[in-house]
C-alpha positions in Angstrom: 0.2 0.4 0.2 1.3 3.6 -1.0 1.9 6.1 1.9 0.2 9.1 1.6 1.8 12.3 1.3 2.8 14.2 4.5 4.2 17.3 2.7 3.0 18.2 -0.8 4.6 21.5 -2.1 3.8 22.5 -5.8 5.2 25.4 -7.5 6.7 27.8 -4.4 7.6 31.2 -5.3 8.9 33.6 -2.7 10.7 36.8 -3.2 11.8 39.6 -0.5 11.9 43.6 -1.0 15.4 44.5 -1.0 16.8 47.8 -1.4 17.9 47.4 -4.8 14.0 46.1 -6.2 13.1 42.4 -5.6 15.3 39.0 -4.7 13.9 35.8 -5.8 14.6 33.5 -3.3 12.8 30.3 -4.3 11.6 30.0 -8.2 9.3 27.0 -8.8 10.2 24.6 -5.9 8.1 21.4 -5.7 8.6 18.9 -3.4 6.4 15.5 -2.1 7.0 13.6 0.7 5.5 10.6 1.7 5.3 8.5 5.2 8.2 7.0 6.5 10.4 8.6 4.1 13.9 10.1 5.0 14.4 13.8 3.1 17.3 15.8 3.7 17.4 19.3 2.2 20.9 20.4 1.2 22.7 23.1 -0.2 25.3 26.2 0.1 24.4 28.9 2.5 22.1 31.4 1.5 20.4 29.4 -1.2 17.2 29.2 0.7 17.0 25.9 2.5 15.5 27.7 5.7 13.0 29.6 3.9 11.4 26.8 2.2 11.0 25.0 5.2 9.5 28.3 7.0 7.0 29.0 4.4 
């Protein structure tokens, strides 16, 4: 039996207003996690990992 989604993010876009205009932090992020799966979100400093999880 297939586990149902415990997290389903589709086409997430996040922008912040900055002095120079707009900073595009996340652009079209999608993520689907089923129960029982282990997921790691990795990337360079400042790439949007924390923003993705707090949004």
